[in-house]
C-alpha positions as CSV (number, residue, x, y, z in Angstrom):
1,X,100.9,103.2,104.1
2,X,104.4,101.8,104.2
3,X,105.9,101.0,101.0
4,X,108.8,98.4,100.4
5,X,110.4,100.7,98.1
6,X,109.9,103.7,100.2
7,X,112.7,105.9,97.6
8,X,111.0,104.8,94.6
9,X,107.8,106.0,96.2
10,X,109.4,108.9,97.3
11,X,109.7,110.1,93.5
12,X,112.6,108.2,92.3
13,X,110.0,106.0,90.3
14,X,109.1,108.9,87.7
15,X,112.5,109.1,86.9
16,X,112.8,105.6,85.3
17,X,111.5,105.1,81.6
18,X,108.4,102.8,81.2
19,X,110.9,99.7,80.6
20,X,113.0,100.4,83.8
21,X,109.9,100.5,85.5
22,X,108.6,97.0,84.2
23,X,112.0,94.9,84.0
24,X,111.9,96.0,87.9
25,X,108.3,95.0,88.5
26,X,109.5,91.6,86.5
27,X,112.2,91.4,89.0
28,X,109.9,90.9,91.8
29,X,107.6,88.6,89.8
30,X,110.5,86.5,89.5
31,X,111.1,86.0,93.1
32,X,107.6,85.4,93.3
33,X,107.5,82.7,90.8
34,X,111.1,81.1,92.3
35,X,109.8,80.6,95.4
36,X,106.0,79.7,94.5
37,X,105.9,76.5,96.5
38,X,109.2,76.7,98.2
39,X,108.2,79.6,101.0
40,X,105.3,80.9,100.5
41,X,105.7,83.9,103.2
42,X,108.8,85.0,100.4
43,X,106.4,84.4,97.6
44,X,103.8,86.5,99.5
45,X,106.2,89.2,99.9
46,X,107.4,89.0,96.3
47,X,104.2,89.2,95.5
48,X,103.3,92.2,97.9
49,X,106.8,94.6,96.3
50,X,105.7,93.7,92.4
51,X,101.9,95.3,93.3
52,X,104.1,98.0,95.1
53,X,106.0,98.9,91.7
54,X,103.3,97.9,89.4
55,X,101.0,100.7,91.2
56,X,103.7,103.4,91.2
57,X,104.1,102.7,87.3
58,X,100.3,103.1,87.2
59,X,99.8,106.1,88.9
60,X,103.0,107.8,87.1
61,X,101.0,110.4,84.6
62,X,103.8,109.8,81.8
63,X,102.0,106.3,80.7
64,X,98.3,107.4,81.2
65,X,97.6,106.2,77.4
66,X,99.0,102.6,78.4
67,X,96.9,102.9,81.9
68,X,94.4,100.5,80.5
69,X,97.4,97.6,79.8
70,X,98.9,98.1,82.9
71,X,96.0,97.6,84.7
72,X,95.3,94.2,83.0
73,X,98.5,93.2,83.9
74,X,98.1,93.8,87.7
75,X,94.9,91.9,87.2
76,X,96.4,89.3,85.9
77,X,99.1,89.5,88.3
78,X,96.4,89.0,91.3
79,X,94.9,85.9,89.1
80,X,98.0,84.2,89.3
81,X,98.9,84.5,92.4
82,X,94.9,83.5,93.3
83,X,95.9,79.8,91.0
84,X,94.7,81.5,87.9
85,X,91.2,80.3,88.2
86,X,89.3,83.4,86.7
87,X,92.0,83.8,83.2
88,X,94.5,80.9,83.8
89,X,97.7,83.0,84.3
90,X,100.5,81.8,85.9
91,X,104.2,83.4,87.5
92,X,105.8,81.5,84.3
93,X,103.6,83.3,81.9
94,X,103.7,86.9,83.4
95,X,107.5,86.0,83.3
96,X,107.7,86.0,80.0
97,X,105.9,89.1,79.6
98,X,108.4,90.9,81.3
99,X,111.3,89.8,80.2
100,X,111.7,91.5,77.3
101,X,111.2,94.8,79.3
102,X,114.7,93.7,81.6
103,X,116.7,92.8,78.6
104,X,115.5,96.3,76.6
105,X,116.7,97.7,80.1
106,X,119.7,96.4,80.3
107,X,120.8,97.2,76.8
108,X,119.5,100.6,77.7
109,X,116.9,101.1,75.2
């Protein structure tokens, strides 16, 4: 499998806290939202990067107690990209979920 974030996939991702990891996922979700309706190719690329980072987070053994939440977020992200038909999810709503992680990561929490 080819990774967009090769250095992160190689183990660097596991040096980040859960807050930092989810802030990075949120950055890609925000990019997908920004491109949605404007440039489908860029939107799709950001979505794929968000999924990749989320999968790295889900696979991080330190967060096994949060696996249910993380896999649910992944499910909601996929729903949002497919039009929100199953759960009425959209990228703006997911952005609101990820925003506090970005704020906390910036403040060093």
